ZAMI-990510 format. One record per residue (C-alpha): x negated, y negated, z negated. Coordinates in steps of 0.02 Angstrom, whole numbers, plus 32768, in hexadecimal, padded with zeros to 4 digits. Layout:
BEGIN
XYZ...
***
This chain:
BEGIN
8A8160AB457E8A8E603F46008ACF5FA445A78A205FA6454089D05FAF45F08A195F1C46348A075EA1459889465ED1459C88E05E61461688925E8E469387D45EAD469D87A75DF346EE87FB5DA2465887945D8A45BE88005D5E453088BA5D8F44F189515D1244EF89585CA5445E8A0F5C7F44488A6B5C1344A78A6E5B5544828B2F5B0044938AE05A6945298AE759A445088B7C595C458B8B40596146358B1858B046838B3B58F147278BFE590947808C1859BB47A98C5F59DF48598CC05A7D48928C635AF6490E8CD85AE9499E8CD45BA449B28D6B5C2249C28DBC5C64491C8E215CC049688DF35D9549788DB75DCA4A298E045E704A6A8D735E8F4AC68D095F3E4AA18C705F304A1F8BFC5FA24A138BA45F8449798AFC5FD4492B8B1F607348C38BE6607D48F28C5F609C496B8C69611C49F08BC7619149EE8B7B61AE4AA88B54626F4A788AD762C24AB38AB6637E4ABA8A1C63984AAD89C9645D4AD9892164904A7C88C565254A97880165524A6F879A65114ACD8821648F4B2D887564154ACE88BA63824B3988AF62D94B2A892162544B3F894761944B5E89FB61674B358A5160D64B398AE060924ABA8AF660474A158AFF60E349AD8AC0618849FE8ADF623149AA8A7D62BE49D78AA8636649BD8A0863D949BE8A37648949F0899E64E849A889EF659A49AE895D65C74A2D88F265D249798972662E492C898D66FE49318A4166D949268A31668A49DE89A666C44A3889D1678D4A2F8A2E67F04AA98ACC68254AC48AFD68A84B3D8B7868E44BAF8BF2691B4B0E8BD2686D4AB08B6168B14A1E8AEA68394A0A8A51686149D789E167EF49718949677F49C488C56738494A88B0668E48D88833661C48FE87E9658548B7880864DA48FC878564AB4965870E64214998875764074A4887FE63F649EB87C8636F49758760630B49F1880B630A4A76885A62BB49ED87EA624349B787E862174A5F88B862094A7E88C361A749D9884E612E4A0F88AB61154AC7894F60F64A6A88F7606C4A0388C260244AA1897B602F4ADD89A75FDD4A438A0B60814A0F8A3560AA494E8A30615D49488A8861FA48EB8A5D629648F18A9E635548B88A1D63DE48D28A87648F49048A5D653E49348B05655449A38B5364FE4A338BD465654A788C3D65B649E68BCE665349CF8BEA669E491E8B4466A348A68ACB664149108A5D6634487A89C06674484A89A7671D47FA898866D7474389D56631470A8913662246D088EA65EC4782895F6561479989326510470088856534475988A364D147F588FA644C4776885F6434472487EB643047DC88606397481A884A634E475E8786635D477187876329483287C1627F47F088336273488B88C162334832886961C747A187FB6185483D88AE614948838904611947F9891460664834897560AF48AF89C5612B48678A76612B48478AAB61C147EA8A87627747F38B0B630947F18AD4639E47788B0A6416482C8AA364A348398B01653A48048BA1659148728BEE656F48FE8BB764CA494E8B646493489D8C146484486D8BF764E747DC8C6A656B47EF8C62662448378B94662A481D8B3566AA47A98B13661E473C8BC865B0472C8BFD65CD466A8C0A653D460A8B76656F459C8B07657646428B4464E246778B18648C45BF8A6464B745DB8A6A648C46818AB363DB46628A3463D945BB89B56403465A89E4637146CD89EA62EE463D8922631F46298907631146D1895C6287470C891661DD46E2896E6177467689D8611A467C8A106171471F8ABF61C546F68ABA6278470A8B9262CB47348BD6636047178C5763AD47738CE763CE46E08D04638E46558CE4642E45D88C16642946008C16638045968C9263A245208C39644644F48B7B63EB44E38BCB637C446F8C076411440C8CB563DF441F8D59643544578D926407450F8E2F63BA44B98DE36349443C8D7E62EF44D48E2B626544C58E0B625443FA8DDE61B443CF8D7761F1432E8D15623F43C28CD76194440E8CB6615643458C4661DE431A8BEC61D743C28BC4610343F58B62616244988AC8611544628A6C61C8447E8A59623B43EC89CC6251439889B063174389893A639243F589B163F7445489376496447A88F464D6450A88F964194535889363A744CC88EF62F745048979628B44A58A11629644F88A76622045538B22623945388B55618B458E8AF661D246168B66624E464B8BF2623D46C78C6262B447488C5F62CB47EF8D19631C482C8D07637348BD8DC4638E48B98DFF62EC48998EC062C748A68ECC637D49088F3B63B248828F81638047CB8EDD63BF47908E7A638C48208E60645348418E296477479D8DC063EF47658E2363AC46DD8E7C642E46558EEA639E46138ED3630A46928F20627E460D8E976299458C8E0B62B945FA8E2B622446578E1E61D345CC8D89621245878D4B61D6464B8DA96127460E8D29612045708C8B614945D28C7A610546778C3B605546408BB260BB464C8BAE614946D18BF7617147828C9361D347938CB361F6484D8CB9628648C48D2A62BE496A8DEA62BF49808E34636C49988E3763864A548EE563ED4A558F5763654A418FF863D64A568FBB643349BD8F99639049639056633F4993909F63DE491A906F6363489490856293487C8FE9628648168F99624E48DF902D61CF48FA8FE9610A48DC905460CC485F8FF8616847F68F59616A48338F2260A6483D8F37608E47818ED6615047508E4360FD47E08E3F607247748E4360BB46D68DBD612647008D68609F47518D42610C480D8CB060D148548C89615648F28CD161C1496D8C7A622349E68CE061CA4A668D7B62404A7B8E0561CA4A2F8EB6622A4A528EF061D54B0F8FA261EA4ABD8F8361614A5D8F8E60D64B06903261124B08904560AA4A5590505FE64A578FE95F8849C490635F25496C907B5ED548BD90D95F86486C902D5FC0486F8FD35F31481E8F875F6747768F8D5EDA46DE8F145E7146D68ED05E7647948EEB5E22481B8F0C5E7448B78F745E0C490B8F0C5DFB49868F2A5E9849D88FD65E8149D590135EDF4A7D8F775F2E4A9F8F745FE54A9E8F6460564A008ED160A04A4F8E7D5FFD4A828E925FD849C78E426076497E8DC860654A0B8D7F5FBC49CD8D9C5FCB49168D2D606048FE8CBA602648678C9A5F7F48348CCD5ED548A38CAD5E33485E8D265D9048A68CF25CD148808D935C9F48308D3D5BD747F68C905B86482C8C4B5AD6480E8B9D5A9947E28B4A59E947DC8B63597D48688AC8593148668A2D593647FB898458F547ED88D85946481888BD59B84777897D598C472B89EF5A0847128A525A73476D8AF35AB447188B655B4D47708C125B5B471B8C675C0347708CD25C8F47698CDC5D3A47A18D605DBC47B68D355E7747BF8DCC5EBE482F8D7B5F7048478D925FFF47F28CFE600D47A18C675FC647528BAA5F8847718B66602E473E8AAC6016475A8A495F8D47008A4B5EEE475E89DF5E4A47748A255D9F479489CD5D1747EF89FF5C5B481889C25C3E48B689955B83491189955B8049B1896E5AF64A3889235B0C4AF888F05BB24AC3889E5B734A2788CB5BDE498788C05BC648D0890D5C53487789035C8A47AC89495CF8474989E35CE346EF8A4D5D2C46548B0A5D1F46488B735CE045BC8B8F5D8F45898B015DE845CD8B0B5E8945888BB95EA645A78BE45E3346528BF95EC846C18C785F2546598CE45E8946538D685E7A46E78D705DC346C48CB35D6946AF8C9E5CA7467A8C0A5C5346A08BA95BB446658AF75B9C46928A745B1C469B89D65B2146FE89375AAD46E588F65A6E4792884D5A7247C8880059BD47B987C459B74877886A5A1748CC887059B6496F89015948497189B5596B49DE8A4159ED49DE8A1B5A90499C8A855B3F49B98AA55B8F49058AA75C4449018AD35CBA487E8A795D6C48858A765E03483B8A2E5E9548628A075F52480B89885F4347AC88DB5F7F480188205FC047CE87C25F42482F88175EBC47F788825E37485888505D974838882C5D3D48BC878D5CF1487187565DA9482D87545E0A48BE877D5E084973884E5E11497688585EAD49CE89155ED4499389855E4849CA89E55ED74A188A1A5F0A49698A825E8049208B295E8548F38BA65E3C49988C345DE349348CE15DF149868D065D3049D58CF25CF24A758C4C5C984AAA8BFA5CA84A0D8B6D5D3F4A418AB45D234A638A935DD74AB989D35D954AAE89DB5D4949F68A495DC749C28AA05D5B496C8B385CF9496F8B3D5C39498C8BAD5BD648F28B925B2D491F8B245AA249408ABB5A2C48E58A755971492E89DE596148DF898758A648DA88CD586D48A988A8583C4807884257B547CA87FA582A4744875F588747A8876A593B472E86E659C5473187635A484706876E5AA147A087DC5B3D476D889B5B5F478D88E05BA246E989855BC6467C89AA5B46460489D75B734552899C5C24455F88E75C3F457988D55CD245F288035CC74606877B5C5A464F87775C47471686E25BD546F886925B9F47A2872D5BEF4805874C5BD548A987E05BBD491887F35C43499C882B5C574A4388885CFA4AA088745C974B4787D95D3E4B9A886F5DC14B6388F05DF54BDA898D5E594BA289C45EC44C208A845EBB4BFB8ACE5E754CAA8AFA5DBF4C808A6C5D244C6A8A4F5D3A4B9C8A195C8E4BAD8A0D5BEA4C32894C5C2D4C42894D5CED4C57893F5CD34D0B88F05C454D8188EB5C1B4E2F883C5C4C4E3F885E5CFF4DE788BE5D124EAC886B5D964F2D88EA5D984F9C89925D4C4FBD89FF5D5150598ABD5D2D507F8AEF5CFE4FD18A9C5D9B4F7189FB5D694F2489705E004EC988F15DAF4E3988595E154DFB88075DE94D5787AA5E654CD787785E4E4C1386E55ECD4BC687485F534BE387BA5F544C6188015F0E4CFF88925EB34D1488FE5E9D4DAD898D5E504DC98A155E3A4E4B8AB75DD54E8C8B1C5E3A4ED58BD25E764F028C4D5E8B4E858CC05EEF4EEC8C885F924ED28D0E5FE04E918C9560764E3F8BED601C4E548B4260774E718AA060084E5D8A0560444EAA896960184E8788DC60404EFF881360294F00878E606A4F7886F6605A4F1F865B60B74F51868C61324FC2870E61694F4B87E461444F52882661324EB488EE612C4EB3895561074E298A1060F14E088AA460CD4D948B4260F94DD28BED60B34D7B8C18615C4D2B8B7961544CD48B2661D74D448A5C61AA4D5989EB61E94DC5893361D54DED88CF62394E60882B624C4DEC882662A14D46886762224CC988A9618A4CCE88A2617A4BF888BC60A54BC3890F60704C6189A560104C568A245FE04CDA8ABD5F5D4CB88B425EF84D2D8BC05E8F4D088C125E134D678B9F5E234E158AFB5E1E4DAB8A9C5EBC4DA18A025ED24D3089885F504D2A88EE5F834CA288685FF44CEB87BF600F4C7A873660094CDF870060BD4CD3879961004CFC877A60C44DBA86CD60C34DAB86B660094DA8864E5F9B4D4286495ED04D3885F75E6D4DD285E95EE94E3486515EF04EFB86D85F6F4F1187175F874FE687CD5F6F4FAD88485F464F3B88F85F714F7D89A95F5E4F1F8A3D5FAB4F4B8AFC5FB64F368B6860404F6D8C2660524F318C37612B4F028CEF61104F198CF560C74FCE8C9F614C502A8BF661054FCD8BFC606150388B605FF350408BB75F314FE68AF45EF84FCB8A395F0C5014899A5EBE4FF489075EFD501688415E894FE787B05EC6501B87095EA04FDE87305E744F4586BA5E4B4EBA86F45E964E0286F25DF14D9D86595DF74D0E86B35DB64C8086675D9F4BBB86FB5DA54B3086F15D254AA0876B5CE14A24872E5C5149EC875C5BA24A2387125B184A35871F5AAB49A086F55A12493386AE5A174895868059B547F5860859EE477C85C459B346D784F459BE46DD85085A29463285545ABC46AE85045B2B472C852B5B0C47D285685BB2481A85B45BD148C685D65C84490986215CC849B386A25D4949AB869D5DCA4A3C86DB5E784A5486195ECA4A6F859A5EFA4A01850A5F074AA985055E444AC1846F5DD54AA3848B5D074A7D84315C764A82845F5BD84A3184675B254A82846A5A834A1D849359F94A9F844D5A4E4B27839F5A804ADF83865B394AAB837E5B4B49D982D75BA349B5830A5C48496983BB5C41498383D05CEC49C8845C5D30496B85155D374977851B5CB048E684C25C2448BA84A05BD7481F844A5B42480384305B16472C84345A6446F4846D5A1047A0844C595047BB847B58D6482883F4592848C9846E59AC48B58509594848ED8524599849B585765A124A2A85475AC349FD85555B484A9685205C074A8B84DA5C544B2685295D1D4B3C84C45D8F4BA084FE5E424BC184765ECC4BCE84B25EDA4C7784695E144C9284FC5DC74C9B85195D1D4C4E858E5CA04C0585785C014BB285FC5BC14B2A86155B224AD086365B724A2386525AC549A4862A5A02499985E059CA48EB862A592848EA85D25900482A8563591D47C385AD58DF4709853658C04670858B591545DB856C58D6454084D4590D44CD84FD59B4447484D8595D43C885A2592E43C985DF591F432086AD590B437A87355977430C877459FD438F86D659E9440086A25AA943EE86345AA3448D85F859F2444485F5598D44F88655590944A88703592644F0877A598D449287E159F4451788085AA94544876F5AE9454C87475AD744A587EA5B2F448287AA5BAE44F486FB5BCB44A9873A5BE4440187865C80444C86F55CB444B5868E5CB0440E871A5D0D43BC87365D92442F86885DAC4471860A5D6543E685735DD2443185905D6244CC85D55CB2449185B15CAB43CB85365C40437184A15CB143C384ED5CE5445084A65D084502851F5CA0455D84B05BE24570855D5BA44548857A5C06449E85CB5BB5440585365B5343A485325B1542F885935A6E430986005AB84373863C5B3742E686365A95426386975A244304871B5AB7431787625ADB427D87EE5A6D428688855ADB423E88A25B1A418688225AE8410087955AF04160877A5BB74155872D5BCE41E6875D5BDE429987F55C4942DB88765C4B434788D25BCC42E488435B4D430A88535B6B43BB89125B5A43A588F95AB1434A88985A7243E088F55AB24471899D5A4643F3892D59A043FD891F59BF44B189CE59BD44C789F9593344728A4559A643E989E1595F434A898658A8435188E058EB4302889F597C429488C3598641D888355968416C
***
C-alpha cells in the first residue's frame, strides 16, 4: 500500500508521470557540491522514527486533558479505563473488585484530542497512539462486553480524530485489551478476540497508516495460517500484500495486510522477548518481509539482570537483527549496559558503511540508527547555467539506519538565494521503491525559470511526509518545513526550509528572454505550475535555538542589550518570539520568560531536565530551545493574552543554573514594549515575462483567511482588484511594470508588499499555426505542447477540444500534435516524441 501511495502524485499535481527519456549530453560542466560525505555521529530525530516522546494520558468522563508535547515522534498511551466497568468499579478491604459501569467516549474526550493533535501539528510532531483500558497492570480491565470495545473503536473512527490527522499519524498500536494495552491478562486477549480487534482497527485507522499487533500469532490467524508458517516462502508467493478483496464480517473493509506491524514491549528481555515470539528466527523473518511497509518498535525490557541470562541482547546478535527487522522506534529506554560496549568493525552488517561510528558506544550507535538515516555519499551539479537553462543534479544517498521510511513521501528540489525560494516536486529514478534501497543513486535535470535572478543559488533537496494540505510552496503556505528528513552529513541541514543543501549553481544572464516562469523536472512531467511565483520563508521564525538563516533575527528586533547580552522580540500572525543571547556556562540551565501585561504576570520557564512551568492554565503551542548561549521562545498570543500592535508593561528574560543553587547567570528586562504587528506572507518579489495570449496571474500567499487586499500597478490602485489574487486577461504593453499589494488585518494593521515586476509582454504568433508539434498553436514547439497533450488526455473536460479552460486543445492543435506513429490521434507517444525532439534525440518528426 505504501509503495502504491508513494508513487501517486499529490493533489497539486495534474498529470501522470511519463517514461524517462535519456537526456542529451550536458553542455555545462559538473561541480562537486563541496559538502562533507562522511556520516556525522550526531543524534538526529527524524519524522516518524527514533526515540518516542511518550505521553501517558489519563481520560475520564467529562475530563480529558489537552497536551502540547514536543519531539519528532510522540507516542500517546491513551488511558480510557474510566470509561470501562473493568476499571471504574470499587475494591473492598479484602481486595474484592466490584465492576462499575461502561460508558461511551464523550464529546469532551474527542474535542480534547482534536486540540492535542492540532498542538502536535503546530509543534512539528508526528504522532502514534495506543488506546488502552489499563495503565497499572490490572487484570481484566476491559468493559463487561466485547461489543463495548468495538463500540469505542467505532466511535473513534466516526469522530475522525485519526483520519483528520492522518498527515501526522505515523502508526497505531492495536492496544485496548489486557494489562497496559499489551493484550495479555485481560478478558479479551485470546487470539480470536485479538483478530477481531485487529480487524476493527484496520477498519478504523485511515489508510495507509500502519496498525501494529503485540504478538505475531494475531497476524497469522488473521491470514488463516499456522504461526509456524509465517516464514514460509510459499506464503509470500500467495499473498502479495496488496490487500485481500474478500469482506471479513462484521467489518466491511478490504484488509490491508501490509499495514500490520508489531509493537514489542519485551524487546531484548529474553530469547523470546518475554513471550513476544514463539520462534524468534521464523517470526523475525516474517518481520523482515513486512517492515518495508509498516512499523516495528517498542521498548527494551527493564530487567537487565534477567535479560543477561540470554545472549539475545549481545551486540553481535542484536545489531544484525535490528537491521533484519528494521527497528524503527524505541520508547527511550535502550539498555544502559550498551554504553559499556564500543562499536567497531566486528559489529558491521554487510553492505552498510558504519565506519564513522567506530569508537563510539554501542548505545550511541543504536540510538542514532533507529529508523532510517540517510547519508549523502556523493553530490555534484551543474556549475553554471543560463536563465531558463538546465540544472543537473547527480547524487548518491546511503541509508545506514536500521529501518526505512514507512510513510509516503514527497521529494522537492529547492533553489534559494537571499531568502527567495523556487521549488518543484521531483521524482527519483526508482520512484516507487527508492526508500527501500540501501544505496540510492539519482540523476535529476531541472528546467530553470526563464526570468530567475542571476547569481549564486543554493540547491536543496527536501523529502517530507505527504500531507493532506499539500507541500508545494505555490499551492499553500509552506507550513510544514519542520517535517523534512534531515541527512546525517555535517552542515547540510536548513531548519527553516526543512531541507538539505546539496550544492550551489551560478545562474548567468541569458540573451534569450523567454516567458516560461516555471521550474520543473525535465523528462518526467509532474504537472503544471503555470504562473508560479517564487516563495520566501523570511517571515517564518523557527524556535530551535539557532539562527535558522542569516535574516531570522536583525538588529531592529533588539529590545534590550547590556553587558554582552541581548534580548530580541518579533511576532508573526500567531505568536511572539523572544530570542536571547546569554551565558552558556549553566550546567543545568533554566530559561525563564516573564511578561507583565494588563495587570497580569505571566511566568513561563523551561528546565534542562524537561520540566516546564507556567503560572496560568495552558502553555499549548509554546516552545523553547537553546544552544551555545542562544535561546528562542515561541509563545502563541492567546497564552499570555497578547495581541499584535499592543503595548505590554515589561518583558523579562533570565537564566538560572539549577545545578548551582539556581544561580542567576543572565537577566534582562525591557519595559513599555510594543508587540510587533506583522503580516506573514510567503510570496517573493520576482521578475517575469508573459505572452499576450496568456493571462497575468499574481497571488499573495499568507497563513490567514481574514485579510483584505488592494492591488497596485506602479503605485496606482487597480480598479476592482481587491481579492487575494489578481488576474488580467489579454495583457499588453500597458501591463508592464511593478505590482504591489496592500494587505490589511481586521484590526486595521496594514502592510504594503511588492509582488512582481512584469518586464515584458511578448506577442504570440497567430493561433493558426500549422507547425508540426505545435499543439497549443503559438508558433513554437516547446514542452508546453507535450504538456497540453497530457492534459487533454487526462482531463478532457477541461483541456479537450471543447474544454472549459481558455487554453484548451483546438482542432488545429490536435492535428499539429499528432506526430508519432501513423497519425493515429493524440496519445502519450506524441508527447514523448515532442520531448525527444526538444532534447535533440531526433532531428525531426517522421512523416
